[in-house]
N, C-alpha and C positions, 0 to 999 in steps of 0.2 A: 504494500500500500504506500503510495507516494505521499510526501509531506507537502503541505501548501507552500507555495513560493514565498509568501509573506513571512511565515515562521522561519524559513531557512535564512532569509535576509536578516532577521532580528538576531538569530543565533550567531551569524557571522559577525555582525556589528559588535555584539557583546564580547565575543572572543578577541576581536581586534582591539577593543578598548582595554580588556584585561591585559593583553600583551603590552600595550603602550604604557599603562600604569606601572606594570612590573619592571619594564625596562628603565623607566625614569627613576624608580626607586633604587634599583641596583646601581645605576650610574651615579646618582647623587650620594649613595652610601660610600662608594669607592673613590669618588673624585676628590681632589684636594680642595680646601676651602679657598674662597676668593681672597686675594691679597688686599690689605688695607691700603688707603691712599698713599701712606708713607712707603709701604713695601712696593707699591706699584711704581712710585718714582724711582726706587732703587733698581727695579727691573729695567726701567728705561735708561737710567744713568748709573750703572754699577760702580762701586768703589769711588764715589765722588763725594766731597764735603760741600755743604751749602756755602756759598760765598757770603762773607759779612757785608751787610748793607748799612752804610751809615744813615742815621736819621737826622732831621734838621736840628741844628745846634748841639750836636753830639759833643762838640769841642768844649762845651761848658761843663760836662759831667766829670765827676771824680774819676770814673773808670778811664775816660779818655786821657785825663791828665796823668794818670798812673801808667798808662800803657805806652805813651809816646816817649821818645828819647830826648835826653838833655846832654849835649856833648860839647858845649862851648869852651872857648879858651880866651884868656886875656890878650888884648892887643898890646901895643907899645906903652911903656910907662913914661909919662912926661912929668918931671918933678914940678910940683906946684908950691910946696911950702916945706919948711924944715924947722925943727926946734930941738931941744935937748932930749926929748923923749921919743920922737917919731919923725918920719918923713912921709909927706903926702904926695900922691901922684894922680894925675888925670889919666884915665885909661878907658877902654871900651871892651865890649864882647858882643858876640852875635846872638840874637834871639829871633827865631822865625825869619831869618834873613835880614833883620834890622840891626843897625849899629846902635847899641845901647851904651850910653856913657856912664861913668861913675867916678867917685872920688875914693881912691884906695890909700889907706893909711897903714904903714908898716912900722912897728916899734923898732927902736934901736936896741942892739947894734945891727939888726937886719939880717942876722945869720941864724941858721937852724930853721925849725918849723914851729910856727906859732898857732895857738887856737885863733879862730876867726869868727866874726859876726857879719852876716849879710844884713845891712841896715836898710829898711824899706820905709820910705817917707809916707806920711798921711796925705790927705787931700790938700793941695795948694793949687790955685788957678795956674794952669800950665804956663801962661804968659808971664807969670810972676816968679816962677821957680828959678832958683840959682844954685848951681852945683856946689860952689864953695861957701855959700852963705847959709842956706837953710840947714838947720840942725847941727851947726858947727860945734856948739858947746857939748852936745850929746856925743858926737864923734870923738871930740877931744878927751872926754872923760874915759871912754872905753879904751882909746889908744894909749893913754897914759898908764893904764892898768894892764898893759901887756897883750892886748888883742889886736890882730889885724882887723881893720874895719873897712868893709866895702859898701859904701853908701851909693846905691844905684839910683840913676835917674830913670824912672819908669818911662816906657815909650811915650813920645810926645811931650816930654818934659825936658826943659833945658835944650840941649842940642841932640838929644836922643831922637832917632828916627821913629816914624810911625805916628799914629793918631792916639791922643790921650783919650782912652775910653773910660768906662766905669769899672769899679772894682767888683760889683756884686753880680752882674749879669754878663760877665765876660771872663774868659780864662787868660786873657793877654798878660795881666800883671803877674799872675801865678807863674806863667811860662817864663816871663822875664826874671822872676825870682829864682826859679829852679835852674835856669841857664846860668845865672850868676853863681849859684852854688856849684854847678859843674865846673865853671871856669876857675873858681878857687881850688877845687879838688885837684885840678890839673897843674897847680903851681908847685914850685920847689920850696916855698917859704911858708906854706900852710899845712898844718896837720889835717889831713883829709878826713880823719875820724873825729875831729873836734871843731866842727863848724855849726854855729847856731844862727838863729834868726831873731831879728828885732823889728817890731812894727808898731806904728802909732796910728790910732784912729782908724781910718779906712784900711790901713795896712794890717789892722788886726784880722780882718777877713782874709786879706791876701796871704799873709804869712801863715795863718791857721790852715787855709786850704792847701798851701804848699807843704806844710807839716804833715797833713793827712795824706796828700797825694804821694809824697816821698816814702812815708811810713817809717823811715829810720833816721830822721834828723834828731840829734840828741837833745837839743834845747831850743825853746822858743820863749821869748819875752815880748809881751804886748802891753803898751801903755794906752789907756783910754780907748780900747778897741770896740768895734761894732760888728754886728751881723755874723753870728755863728750858726744859729739854727735856721735862719731865714724867717721863721715865724716870729722871731724877736724883732725883726725890722718893723712889721706891722703893729706890734705891741708897744714898742718903746720909741719908735721913730728916731730921726736925727735932725737936730736943729742947727744947721750950719749956714749962716748968712753969706759965707764966702763962696758957696757952691754955685757954679754957673753951668747949667746943662748945655750940652753941645747944640749947635744950631740945628733946627729941624730938618734942614736939607743936607746935613752931614751924613757920611756913611754910617757912623755909629748910631745916630738917632734913627735912621731908617731901619737898621738891624734891630733896634729895640722895639720898634713898631711891629716888625715882622715876627719877632719872638712872641709878642703879646697876641698877635693874630693867629699864630700857630698853636700856642699852648694856654692862652689866657693869662691872667695874673697868677702870681704864686699861689699854689695850693699844696699844702704839705702832704695830702693824700694822693696827689696825681703822680702817675708812674714816672713821667719825665722829671718833674720838680724834685721828686725824692732822690734822683740821681745827682742833683746839684748840691744838696745839703751835706757838708762835710761831717756833721755829727752823726750821719747814718753810716759812716765807714770807719769806726774807731776800733773795731775788734782786734785788728792786727797792727795797730799803730804803737810804736814804742817812743821813748823819749819823755821829756818833762816840760811842763808849761808853768810859767809864772806870769800872772796878770797884775798890773798896777793901775789903780783907778781912784780918782778923788770923788768923794761923796758930793762935792759941790760942782761937778762937771755939768755945765748947762748946755753942752753940745751933744755929747753921747752919754746917755744915762748909765750909771753904774750897774743898773739892773742887767745890762748885757753881760757884764763880767760875772755877776752873781748867778745868772741863769746858766752860763757855761760851766761854772763850778758844779752846779747841780747835775748837769749832764755827765761831767767827767767823774763824778763820784761813783758811777757804775762801771768804770773802766779800770784798766791796769796802768793808765797814764798818770805819772806823777803830776800833781797840780796844786797851785797855791794862788790865792788872791790876797794882795796887799792893798788895804784900803787906807786912804789918807783923808783927813778931815777938811783939807783945803788944797788949793793948787790949781783948780779949774781943769780945763781940757788939756792943757800942756804941762800939767803938774809943775807949775812954776814956783818961784820964790824958794823958801826953805824946803818945800816939798821936793823940788828938783834934786837937791843934794841927797836927801833921804832916799828918794826913788832910785837915783843913780847908784848909790852905795849898795842898796838891796839888789839892783840889777847885776852889778859887778860881782857881788858875793854869789849870786845864783850861777852866773856863767863860770866863775872860778870853780865852784863846786862840781859842776857838770862837765865842763870842757877841759879843765886843767888837771 
């Protein structure tokens, strides 16, 4: 008895469907899993590392300042002045292809290797800055106590090449400082393991960032310094009537506008801004810091220094704040002598 054609077709379709389902199951069970997007990229480009891609304003970050090289050397020494204790010279060094000038003071007799201090000036209107006049009494005090002192003219100041930018949203001054450090390391009259930093006011930020970027500078002294955590800038502000912002059409002003357009104003929680703040990178920093600040400083609040002390309490970095009841922003009058004596004692203890 023959089967109806309709039933035969149904049986064939069911058999075919069962065969397809079984085949798919067996194939999927034995087949390798699909590669992830990362694995797929490795299949296309095996044994290759992704190229580093710089991001806008990376040069401001602590990581950038740490990873770049500083290999400068001093230029010719031209005698500027001499007394019974030391000889001063005008000289220069290279920083980012710019000729940066400075006043180099070498104790007498000028033989052997001396401990040294890179001396970084605070804010002075660039047109008013003079290499041999500004901070002369500070340099004299350190030099008479046996230190080589290299007071550098940050770019755009005096006869140094380049544009005088800002300290807080640029790495330029930090780079100038660390290139000066390298230049002294490469001399025959400086103990390369005994070089400290000294900074005033604006240079508190510059030298502290240099200290953190280097990680192994043994000693840092700051007088009336400002801006360490960057959050402190908005909290304490700076009241400096001598400050003149760059013209709005200058390259530096245009860069500052572009920085704000790219990342907005400073935000301590923002991924980019976190990389600018030196206090976020203290775990592997060695050395010691001494801060000097007058309670009557009406330009830079002493709260900047007190705030940094609180931050450093949680680190292995040696630190001390010396407070003075008077002296103002420049720690002048009787406070100057006391602060210089304390500064010399600190550098002697750490560097000599």
